[in-house]
C-alpha positions as CSV (number, residue, x, y, z in Angstrom):
1,M,5.4,54.7,19.0
2,S,1.9,55.8,17.9
3,S,-1.5,56.4,19.6
4,Q,-4.8,56.3,18.1
5,S,-8.2,58.1,19.5
6,S,-11.4,56.5,19.8
7,T,-13.4,59.8,20.4
8,A,-14.4,62.8,17.8
9,S,-13.2,65.0,20.7
10,Y,-9.9,64.6,20.0
11,P,-8.6,67.7,16.9
12,I,-5.6,64.6,16.4
13,L,-6.9,60.8,15.4
14,F,-3.7,59.3,15.5
15,V,0.4,60.4,16.4
16,S,3.2,58.5,16.2
17,F,6.6,59.2,16.9
18,N,8.9,59.0,13.5
19,Q,6.2,58.7,11.4
20,D,3.6,61.4,11.9
21,N,0.8,62.8,13.5
22,S,-2.7,63.2,11.3
23,T,-5.5,65.7,12.3
24,K,-9.3,65.5,10.9
25,D,-7.7,67.4,7.5
26,G,-5.4,65.5,6.4
27,F,-1.7,64.7,7.7
28,K,1.3,66.6,8.6
29,I,5.1,65.0,9.0
30,F,7.2,67.1,11.3
31,D,10.9,67.3,12.0
32,S,10.4,66.6,16.0
33,S,14.2,67.7,16.4
34,T,13.5,71.4,15.0
35,G,9.4,71.6,14.6
36,R,9.8,71.8,11.2
37,L,6.4,71.0,9.1
38,C,8.0,68.7,6.7
39,Y,4.9,67.6,4.7
40,E,1.1,68.1,4.4
41,R,-1.8,66.7,3.1
42,A,-4.7,68.4,3.6
43,V,-7.4,65.7,2.0
44,G,-9.7,63.7,3.9
45,A,-9.3,62.3,7.7
46,F,-6.8,59.6,8.3
47,I,-6.8,57.2,11.1
48,I,-3.1,56.0,10.8
49,V,-0.7,56.9,9.2
50,E,2.6,55.2,9.9
51,M,6.2,55.9,7.8
52,L,9.2,53.6,7.2
53,Y,11.9,55.2,9.1
54,S,13.1,58.4,7.6
55,S,12.1,57.8,4.1
56,S,8.8,58.9,1.9
57,L,7.1,55.7,1.9
58,L,3.6,55.9,3.8
59,A,1.4,53.3,4.8
60,I,-2.4,55.5,5.1
61,V,-5.6,54.3,6.4
62,G,-8.3,56.7,5.7
63,A,-11.3,57.2,8.7
64,G,-14.2,56.5,6.3
65,E,-15.7,59.5,5.7
66,Q,-15.3,59.6,1.9
67,P,-15.7,56.6,0.0
68,S,-11.5,57.0,-1.6
69,L,-10.8,56.9,2.4
70,S,-12.0,53.6,3.3
71,P,-10.8,51.8,7.0
72,R,-10.5,48.7,5.4
73,R,-7.9,49.8,2.8
74,I,-4.1,50.3,2.5
75,C,-2.7,53.0,0.5
76,L,1.2,52.8,0.2
77,F,1.8,56.3,0.1
78,N,5.3,58.2,-1.9
79,T,5.4,62.3,-0.2
80,T,7.8,62.6,-2.9
81,T,6.0,62.2,-6.0
82,G,2.7,62.8,-4.3
83,S,1.4,59.9,-5.4
84,S,-0.2,56.2,-4.3
85,L,2.0,53.1,-4.9
86,R,-0.6,50.5,-4.2
87,E,-3.3,49.4,-2.2
88,L,-4.3,46.5,0.3
89,N,-7.8,46.2,0.8
90,F,-9.6,43.9,3.6
91,L,-13.1,43.0,4.5
92,T,-12.9,44.7,8.0
93,S,-11.5,47.4,9.4
94,V,-7.7,48.1,9.6
95,L,-6.8,48.6,13.2
96,A,-3.0,49.1,12.9
97,V,0.4,48.9,10.6
98,R,3.5,48.5,11.7
99,L,6.6,47.6,9.0
100,N,10.0,47.7,8.6
101,K,12.6,47.5,5.3
102,K,11.7,43.9,5.1
103,R,7.8,42.9,6.7
104,L,4.4,44.8,7.2
105,V,2.2,44.2,9.3
106,V,-1.5,44.6,9.4
107,V,-3.8,44.4,12.4
108,L,-7.6,43.8,12.0
109,Q,-10.1,42.6,15.1
110,E,-9.4,38.8,14.6
111,K,-6.4,38.4,12.3
112,T,-3.1,39.6,12.0
113,Y,-1.3,40.1,8.2
114,V,2.3,39.6,8.0
115,Y,3.3,40.9,4.3
116,D,7.0,41.1,2.1
117,V,7.1,44.8,2.3
118,N,9.1,45.0,-1.1
119,T,6.4,42.3,-2.9
120,L,3.4,43.0,-1.0
121,A,3.5,38.8,-1.5
122,I,1.2,37.9,1.9
123,L,3.2,35.8,3.9
124,D,1.5,34.7,7.2
125,T,-1.9,34.5,8.2
126,I,-2.1,34.9,12.3
127,D,-5.7,34.1,14.2
128,T,-6.1,36.2,17.1
129,V,-8.6,36.7,19.8
130,P,-11.0,39.6,19.5
131,N,-8.8,42.6,19.1
132,M,-11.0,45.6,19.1
133,K,-8.2,48.1,19.7
134,G,-5.8,46.7,17.6
135,L,-3.3,46.5,20.1
136,C,0.3,45.7,19.2
137,A,3.9,46.1,19.8
138,F,6.7,45.8,16.9
139,S,10.5,45.5,17.6
140,P,11.8,46.9,13.7
141,S,15.1,45.0,14.3
142,L,16.1,42.5,11.6
143,D,18.2,40.1,13.9
144,A,14.5,40.1,16.1
145,C,12.0,41.4,14.9
146,F,9.1,40.5,16.9
147,L,5.0,41.3,17.2
148,A,3.4,41.3,20.1
149,L,-0.4,40.9,20.7
150,P,-3.4,40.0,23.0
151,A,-3.4,36.5,23.1
152,S,-6.4,36.4,26.1
153,T,-10.0,37.6,26.5
154,S,-9.7,36.8,29.8
155,K,-6.4,38.1,31.0
156,G,-3.7,39.9,30.0
157,S,-1.7,37.7,28.2
158,V,0.5,38.3,24.9
159,L,1.5,36.3,22.0
160,V,5.1,36.9,20.9
161,Y,5.4,36.1,17.2
162,N,8.4,36.3,15.5
163,V,8.0,38.4,11.9
164,M,11.3,36.9,10.2
165,E,10.9,33.4,11.3
166,L,7.1,33.3,10.6
167,Q,6.2,31.1,13.7
168,S,5.4,31.7,17.5
169,H,8.4,32.4,19.8
170,C,6.5,32.1,22.9
171,E,3.6,33.5,25.3
172,I,3.6,35.0,28.1
173,D,1.0,35.6,31.1
174,A,1.8,39.1,32.0
175,H,-1.6,40.5,34.1
176,R,-4.1,39.3,35.8
177,S,-6.4,41.8,33.9
178,L,-6.8,42.4,30.0
179,L,-3.9,44.3,28.7
180,A,-3.8,48.1,27.8
181,A,-0.4,48.7,26.7
182,I,2.1,47.0,25.6
183,V,5.6,48.2,23.4
184,L,8.9,46.0,22.5
185,S,12.5,47.4,22.9
186,S,13.5,48.2,19.5
187,N,16.0,45.8,19.6
188,G,13.4,43.2,20.4
189,M,15.1,42.1,23.8
190,Y,12.6,43.2,26.4
191,I,8.4,43.7,25.9
192,A,6.7,46.3,28.6
193,T,3.0,45.6,29.6
194,A,0.3,47.4,31.8
195,S,-3.0,46.2,32.3
196,E,-6.4,48.1,32.5
197,Q,-6.0,48.8,35.6
198,G,-2.6,50.2,35.4
199,T,-0.9,50.5,38.7
200,I,2.2,47.7,37.9
201,I,4.0,47.8,34.8
202,R,6.1,45.0,33.9
203,V,8.9,43.7,31.8
204,F,9.7,40.6,30.3
205,L,13.2,39.3,28.3
206,V,12.1,38.1,25.1
207,S,14.6,35.4,24.7
208,E,13.5,33.5,27.8
209,A,10.2,34.8,28.2
210,T,10.7,35.7,31.9
211,K,10.0,38.8,33.8
212,S,12.9,41.1,34.1
213,Y,11.5,44.0,36.1
214,S,8.5,45.1,37.9
215,F,7.0,48.7,38.8
216,R,4.7,50.5,40.6
217,R,3.1,53.3,38.6
218,G,0.6,54.1,41.2
219,T,-1.9,53.1,43.8
220,Y,-5.0,54.3,42.1
221,P,-6.1,53.0,38.7
222,S,-5.1,54.5,35.8
223,T,-5.2,54.4,32.2
224,I,-1.9,53.9,30.4
225,Y,-2.3,56.0,27.0
226,S,1.9,54.6,25.9
227,L,4.7,52.9,26.8
228,S,7.9,53.5,25.0
229,F,11.7,51.9,25.7
230,G,14.9,54.4,25.4
231,P,17.5,53.8,23.1
232,S,18.9,50.3,23.6
233,V,22.4,51.3,22.0
234,Q,23.4,54.0,24.8
235,F,24.2,53.8,28.3
236,Q,21.0,52.0,29.8
237,D,17.4,51.4,28.9
238,I,14.8,53.0,30.6
239,L,11.0,52.9,30.1
240,V,8.6,56.0,29.7
241,A,4.7,55.7,30.4
242,T,2.0,58.4,29.7
243,S,-1.2,57.6,31.7
244,S,-4.8,59.2,32.0
245,S,-3.9,61.5,35.1
246,G,-1.6,63.7,32.8
247,S,1.5,62.6,34.0
248,V,4.5,61.1,32.7
249,H,6.6,58.0,34.3
250,V,10.1,57.2,33.9
251,F,11.3,53.9,35.2
252,S,15.3,52.7,34.8
253,L,16.3,49.7,34.1
254,G,19.7,49.1,34.9
255,F,19.0,50.8,38.4
256,A,16.7,48.2,39.6
257,L,18.4,46.0,39.2
258,N,20.9,47.0,41.0
259,Q,19.1,48.8,43.5
260,S,16.7,45.9,44.3
261,R,20.0,43.0,44.6
262,S,21.5,45.6,47.3
263,R,18.2,46.1,48.8
264,R,17.6,42.5,49.2
265,S,21.1,41.5,50.9
266,N,20.4,44.4,53.3
267,S,17.0,44.4,54.5
268,F,15.4,41.8,56.5
269,L,12.4,41.9,54.3
270,G,14.1,41.9,51.2
271,S,15.3,38.6,52.2
272,I,11.9,36.9,52.6
273,L,9.8,38.7,49.6
274,P,10.1,37.4,46.5
275,E,12.4,39.4,44.0
276,S,8.8,40.5,41.6
277,V,6.9,41.7,44.5
278,N,10.2,43.5,46.3
279,D,10.7,45.6,42.6
280,V,7.0,46.3,42.8
281,L,6.9,48.0,46.8
282,D,10.3,49.7,45.7
283,P,9.7,53.1,44.5
284,G,13.4,54.3,44.3
285,H,13.6,54.0,40.4
286,H,10.6,55.6,39.4
287,D,10.9,59.1,38.3
288,V,7.2,61.1,37.7
289,L,6.3,64.5,35.8
290,H,2.6,65.6,37.4
291,N,0.3,67.4,35.6
292,A,2.5,67.4,32.2
293,F,-0.4,67.5,30.3
294,P,-4.5,67.9,31.0
295,A,-5.6,64.5,32.9
296,G,-8.0,62.1,30.3
297,V,-5.4,63.6,27.3
298,K,-4.6,61.1,25.1
299,S,-0.8,61.0,24.7
300,C,2.4,59.6,23.3
301,A,6.2,59.8,24.5
302,V,9.3,58.8,23.6
303,V,12.8,58.5,25.1
304,R,14.6,60.0,22.6
305,K,18.0,59.5,23.8
306,V,20.5,59.0,27.1
307,D,23.3,60.5,27.9
308,R,25.4,59.1,30.8
309,V,26.9,62.0,33.0
310,N,30.2,61.3,34.1
311,D,30.3,61.9,38.3
312,T,33.8,61.6,39.5
313,S,32.9,62.1,43.3
314,S,31.8,58.6,43.9
315,A,31.5,54.9,42.1
316,E,28.6,55.0,43.7
317,F,26.3,57.4,42.0
318,L,25.0,56.3,38.4
319,T,23.9,59.7,36.7
320,Y,22.1,60.1,33.0
321,R,19.7,62.6,31.4
322,A,17.7,61.8,29.6
323,S,15.4,63.6,26.2
324,I,12.1,62.8,26.2
325,S,9.0,63.9,23.7
326,I,5.5,64.1,24.2
327,I,2.3,64.5,21.9
328,T,-1.1,64.5,23.0
329,H,-4.1,64.2,21.2
330,N,-5.1,68.0,21.7
331,G,-2.2,69.0,19.8
332,F,0.9,70.2,21.6
333,F,4.2,68.6,21.3
334,Q,6.3,69.7,24.3
335,E,9.9,68.2,24.8
336,Y,11.8,67.7,28.2
337,T,14.9,66.9,29.8
338,L,15.4,64.8,32.9
339,A,18.3,64.5,35.0
340,S,18.8,61.6,37.7
341,K,21.4,61.3,39.9
342,R,21.2,58.4,42.4
343,T,23.0,55.8,44.6
344,P,22.4,52.0,45.5
345,L,20.1,53.2,48.1
346,T,18.2,56.0,47.7
347,A,17.5,58.9,44.3
348,V,19.9,61.7,45.4
349,R,18.5,64.3,42.6
350,A,16.0,64.3,39.8
351,S,15.4,67.4,37.4
352,W,12.8,68.0,34.9
353,S,13.3,70.6,32.4
354,L,10.9,71.8,29.6
355,E,13.0,73.0,26.5
356,R,10.1,73.3,24.4
357,E,6.6,73.4,23.7
358,F,4.6,74.1,20.4
359,N,0.9,73.8,19.2
360,L,1.1,71.5,15.8
361,L,-1.8,72.4,14.8
362,T,-1.1,76.3,14.7
363,T,2.5,77.4,15.7
364,I,4.1,74.9,13.2
365,A,2.8,75.7,10.0
366,D,4.4,79.4,10.0
367,R,7.8,78.2,10.6
């Protein structure tokens, strides 16, 4: 999960979990579990640094402040040897890079290239609508490896492309206004989208291109900075979002489905309203941490872990504990624990605990 800054006022130009966070003085790689600084290269400014899982392979793109660090060039870099392996040059600036063990995806303003990551042979070129922000989402699973890109300049449509089969999978009309954020679950099952309004977040089942959930983030417009699904192999999927209001929003997918069914069967409005509208009006599956960071500061969050908590008091309770990590573009790392306990009809208790917080730009280097 990555986030790129478009303003020079931030000390961090680019952040990415299980990849890196980069500054104007080079880039650094941290172990987000311990806060330990694993690698540092203080040579020039970089706008993209993507890591292949936890390996020594990085794909890096310069910010253009030096001739050798062109934003139109991708360098595949080995952190073990400290040397460049290969370079790829383009006619326009590279806006995003995604990779897994088989594919390398490069997003430009109006084209997206798919490479074999081992040979760097070009496998496909996707002509896209103008994508000034390099907006994209990627599911690294080889069994369901999808790429999502904006498909319209007038509404929030998403093109979903099968990266392994090298063909378009579907197109989803997600919002009336333009897209601001998209994310695919790591197993390629779900895609979540947010528009520039930022009030509604929608989740679609990729295989059928159908809407599964609609969540209301808030009443007033806000810019969604990041979206991230929880680990798909664990207890239940949750979706976390950060916004320009300085808040962190967590939506429970499994609980939303059970709750909406229960409400529709037990309420007058539920029997009348369509499922998608009913879900939007229901805030019961939504936990919010207000003022997690200053309003307007760009941020990136991921769900690191979700555990089910045994509760023998009632079979009706749905209880989980989630570990959520946040990086802000002003240089701070935060890790929260969210404990949520619910019944099908109401939220019983939800509590946030700040486990760790430190400054990536100063204190980490001394550890």
